[in-house]
C-alpha atoms as one frame of an Amber mdcrd trajectory, in Angstrom:
protein
   0.029   0.114   0.168   2.867   2.345   0.886   4.402   1.463  -2.749   1.247
   2.658  -4.204   0.730   5.919  -2.066   4.355   6.795  -2.923   3.686   6.381
  -6.355   0.865   8.603  -6.567   2.721  11.341  -4.394   5.442  11.281  -7.370
   2.661  11.204 -10.127   0.955  14.370  -8.242   4.077  16.011  -7.775   4.982
  15.414 -11.533   1.614  17.083 -12.382   2.013  19.879 -10.304   5.423  20.782
 -11.981   3.726  20.599 -15.267   1.095  23.000 -14.274   3.831  25.240 -12.966
   5.772  24.902 -16.093   2.396  25.927 -18.248   1.596  28.406 -15.974   4.746
  30.437 -16.347   4.303  30.441 -20.201   0.450  31.500 -19.494  -2.310  29.262
 -21.381  -0.754  27.461 -24.509  -2.661  28.423 -27.280  -2.022  27.743 -31.289
  -2.469  31.249 -33.613  -5.098  31.608 -36.336  -3.962  31.417 -39.754  -2.926
  34.668 -41.242  -1.216  36.224 -44.371   2.495  35.848 -44.205   3.963  39.333
 -44.773   7.110  38.108 -44.852   7.144  36.045 -47.916   6.293  38.818 -49.966
   9.753  40.507 -49.409  13.036  39.343 -49.907  15.257  37.830 -47.456  18.631
  39.375 -47.640  22.090  38.637 -45.416  22.562  40.673 -42.561  25.865  42.381
 -44.117  23.824  43.740 -47.116  21.630  45.945 -45.113  23.173  46.347 -41.753
  26.343  47.829 -40.330  28.181  47.445 -36.904  26.747  50.043 -34.709  28.413
  49.176 -31.181  30.279  46.505 -29.606  32.192  45.405 -32.626  34.045  42.828
 -30.535  30.553  41.277 -29.895  29.138  40.882 -33.251  29.856  37.881 -35.163
  28.840  37.394 -38.657  28.649  33.761 -39.809  27.700  32.033 -43.190  29.566
  34.752 -45.031  27.571  37.625 -43.468  24.134  35.739 -44.303  23.403  35.629
 -40.271  24.787  37.410 -37.186  25.245  36.613 -33.494  25.135  39.482 -30.930
  26.424  39.052 -27.350  26.184  40.882 -24.165  29.130  40.328 -21.414  30.032
  42.576 -18.839  32.178  44.961 -20.767  29.739  45.656 -23.866  26.156  44.719
 -25.467  26.698  45.140 -29.161  24.162  45.970 -31.930  23.216  46.671 -35.798
  22.088  49.535 -37.600  20.898  49.869 -41.134  23.126  51.254 -43.703  20.165
  53.332 -45.131  17.167  55.423 -43.327  13.839  54.853 -44.595  10.617  57.345
 -44.835   8.301  54.021 -44.268   8.821  50.552 -45.063   8.416  46.839 -43.665
  11.348  45.495 -41.615  11.460  41.962 -40.212  14.224  40.179 -38.141  14.322
  36.225 -37.783  15.591  36.087 -34.148  16.575  33.262 -31.704  16.675  34.830
 -27.874  19.682  33.655 -25.319  18.956  30.765 -23.038  19.133  30.128 -19.549
  18.781  32.947 -16.872  18.473  36.220 -18.615  17.042  38.557 -16.248  17.990
  42.338 -17.222  18.966  41.208 -20.759  16.898  43.044 -23.605  17.030  42.201
 -27.366  15.585  45.287 -29.220  14.508  45.020 -32.673  13.561  48.816 -33.498
  13.420  51.979 -35.807  14.901  55.333 -34.418  16.402  58.691 -35.310  17.982
  59.725 -32.247  21.605  59.487 -33.724  20.453  62.848 -35.336  17.578  64.043
 -33.406  18.434  63.502 -29.692  15.817  66.131 -28.553  13.134  65.016 -31.074
  13.664  61.682 -32.077  10.840  59.164 -33.155  11.205  55.556 -32.560   9.340
  52.469 -32.922  10.026  49.639 -30.849   9.807  45.653 -30.597  11.733  44.567
 -26.994  12.221  41.257 -25.981  12.787  41.373 -22.102  14.341  38.625 -20.257
  13.557  36.657 -17.271  14.612  35.129 -14.353  12.832  31.780 -15.663  14.073
  30.580 -18.820  10.856  30.647 -21.000   9.349  33.655 -19.473  10.636  36.277
 -22.289   8.004  39.210 -22.518   7.634  41.021 -25.703   7.302  44.800 -25.291
   6.088  47.361 -28.195   6.202  51.162 -27.722   6.478  54.203 -30.295   7.758
  57.844 -29.814   7.260  60.715 -32.010   8.880  64.158 -32.041  10.591  63.359
 -28.612   7.537  62.380 -26.843   9.756  60.482 -24.662   7.773  61.110 -21.469
   4.526  59.557 -22.385   5.627  55.716 -22.656   3.087  54.036 -24.998   4.303
  50.421 -24.084   2.047  47.466 -24.342   3.288  43.980 -23.106   2.794  40.349
 -24.271   3.612  36.976 -23.043   4.846  34.632 -26.387   2.918  31.705 -27.154
   6.354  29.700 -27.823   9.802  29.434 -26.201  11.798  32.054 -28.379  15.176
  30.254 -27.068  14.802  27.107 -28.920  14.164  28.300 -32.604  14.004  31.238
 -34.684  10.969  33.551 -34.967  10.048  36.250 -36.959   9.624  39.708 -35.408
   8.151  42.359 -37.693   7.268  46.101 -37.948   5.472  47.470 -40.977   5.333
  51.327 -40.893   3.562  53.918 -43.351   1.731  56.849 -43.238  -1.621  54.436
 -42.443  -0.682  52.963 -39.736   2.422  50.744 -37.626   1.790  47.307 -37.169
   3.806  45.031 -34.742   3.890  41.181 -35.914   5.329  38.056 -34.201   5.380
  35.390 -37.008   2.925  37.433 -38.971   0.629  37.585 -36.200  -0.197  41.192
 -35.461   0.022  41.823 -31.822  -0.445  45.715 -31.890  -2.069  48.371 -34.359
  -1.323  52.110 -34.050  -3.721  53.862 -36.722  -2.369  57.313 -37.959  -5.392
  59.684 -37.103  -5.651  63.324 -35.819  -5.663  62.050 -32.235  -2.305  60.747
 -32.249  -0.738  62.781 -35.286   1.511  65.008 -33.446   3.373  61.740 -31.586
   3.335  59.750 -34.842   6.634  58.691 -36.149   7.045  60.605 -39.300  10.751
  61.445 -39.964  12.847  58.917 -41.669  14.691  56.332 -39.414  17.466  53.401
 -39.312  16.341  49.701 -38.369  18.559  48.472 -35.519  19.163  45.121 -33.736
  20.478  45.439 -30.193  21.467  43.114 -27.100  22.252  45.449 -24.116  21.688
  45.514 -20.379  18.577  46.524 -19.076  18.914  46.042 -15.298  17.460  49.252
 -14.142  14.055  48.460 -15.675  13.540  45.379 -17.790  12.647  42.343 -15.356
   9.894  43.100 -13.536  10.784  47.152 -13.120  14.377  46.234 -12.176  14.073
  43.576  -9.572  16.176  40.994 -11.489  19.361  42.783 -12.807  21.643  40.780
 -15.249  23.668  38.333 -13.730  26.898  38.154 -15.415  28.255  34.685 -14.221
  25.664  33.380 -17.095  27.413  35.690 -19.630  27.867  35.610 -22.501  24.295
  36.197 -23.741  23.926  35.655 -27.229  21.080  36.578 -29.633  21.047  35.081
 -33.038  19.852  36.455 -36.004  19.171  34.195 -39.276  17.877  36.469 -41.892
  16.590  40.041 -42.158  14.220  41.834 -44.483  14.051  45.747 -45.473  11.879
  46.858 -47.745  10.773  50.628 -47.893  11.081  54.245 -49.042  14.988  54.776
 -48.904  15.962  58.334 -47.759  18.190  60.416 -50.530  20.949  61.307 -47.817
  22.246  64.110 -50.350  18.797  65.932 -50.815  17.197  64.625 -47.612  14.300
  63.560 -49.910  12.709  60.047 -50.470  14.245  58.271 -53.423  12.009  56.309
 -55.821   8.835  56.787 -53.895   5.760  58.759 -52.482   3.630  58.955 -49.486
   1.046  61.184 -51.255  -1.674  58.701 -52.285  -2.404  55.020 -52.017  -0.813
  53.038 -54.946  -1.012  49.593 -55.679   2.371  49.498 -57.041   3.836  50.924
 -53.845   5.078  47.540 -52.206   4.952  48.937 -48.492   2.408  52.201 -48.486
  -0.147  51.204 -51.099  -3.663  50.317 -50.668  -3.278  46.621 -49.411  -0.907
  47.929 -46.689  -3.250  50.684 -45.589  -5.290  48.505 -43.319  -5.645  45.078
 -41.584  -7.564  42.339 -43.571 -10.034  40.074 -41.962  -7.117  37.652 -41.178
  -5.152  40.172 -39.735  -7.836  41.496 -37.448  -8.448  38.036 -36.160  -5.037
  37.347 -35.515  -4.785  40.860 -33.396  -7.727  40.099 -31.713  -6.296  36.706
 -30.701  -3.175  37.921 -29.391  -4.661  40.918 -27.501  -6.993  38.786 -25.936
  -5.044  35.566 -24.975  -1.522  37.339 -24.742  -1.328  40.905 -23.731  -1.255
  41.624 -20.070  -0.261  45.347 -19.923  -1.356  48.257 -21.694  -0.460  51.914
 -20.839  -4.315  52.969 -22.087  -5.132  50.866 -18.746  -2.421  52.107 -16.350
  -4.332  54.663 -14.198  -2.002  54.329 -11.814   0.682  55.662 -13.942  -1.330
  58.283 -15.987  -4.097  60.028 -13.736  -5.092  61.549 -17.078  -4.567  58.667
 -20.072  -3.044  59.906 -23.279  -5.839  61.283 -25.769  -5.347  58.212 -28.314
  -6.754  56.041 -25.302  -9.824  57.708 -24.827 -10.378  57.496 -28.580 -10.475
  53.721 -28.904
């Protein structure tokens, strides 16, 4: 009898551990089918579109520059910056996150012009925030326009997969109509360009960046868990990139061979089919926000006594 009681106890403990494992990730859901925007554009080698931005000794190109590994150690983080600036575009990176204890580590894929407009910059962020538990990476999105950094417009999501075991696509669609954040082609957030948000809508040419750095002060549970460098180096792998958009002519400071003046089916990024979400994409957006979003600035009344105006317009 004692033998069977022991077996039952072991079985119960195993089930409990499995429940803890699942609860750490949140409920496991299968995303709906959506159009694959990443299939519409060409994948290009990393070194064809990007230069080293900082931490050169921690940037390691592989496969003749097709792929890259970015690492963070106690001396430095590392990052890449696109060779061109863009008026708008579709930007995507297939990335795999560092495994293990990654609290305080931030892997970012974003657009910014802070290098040339430090006091009036625009920014569109996808940030992946490490955790004290291996699988609990958090996806954070944010936007700034015209230096509006005092108003954080963050939204946070749990992922529906383990980002440390394989490569996943993180994408930004940015044009004059809306900004769409996507994970594996599934929209997680849409910011529609309208009169309410126009003053802070990113509108100036930006570069694309991929970086890894120490966000100990805020990244993991508000800074509760800093980076523990005994687990370093932390390595984020970049498998392929897609960059398609309207390139800034550096000499004349105007768009080259593209226009934002009207909808055009000939424009691969700012055309009519990219002006709004399809019905499949709307379903995907509702799915991610209903099942995986756990924080939105528009619901944070403790932080904002008066919510930003676009929150009230929803």
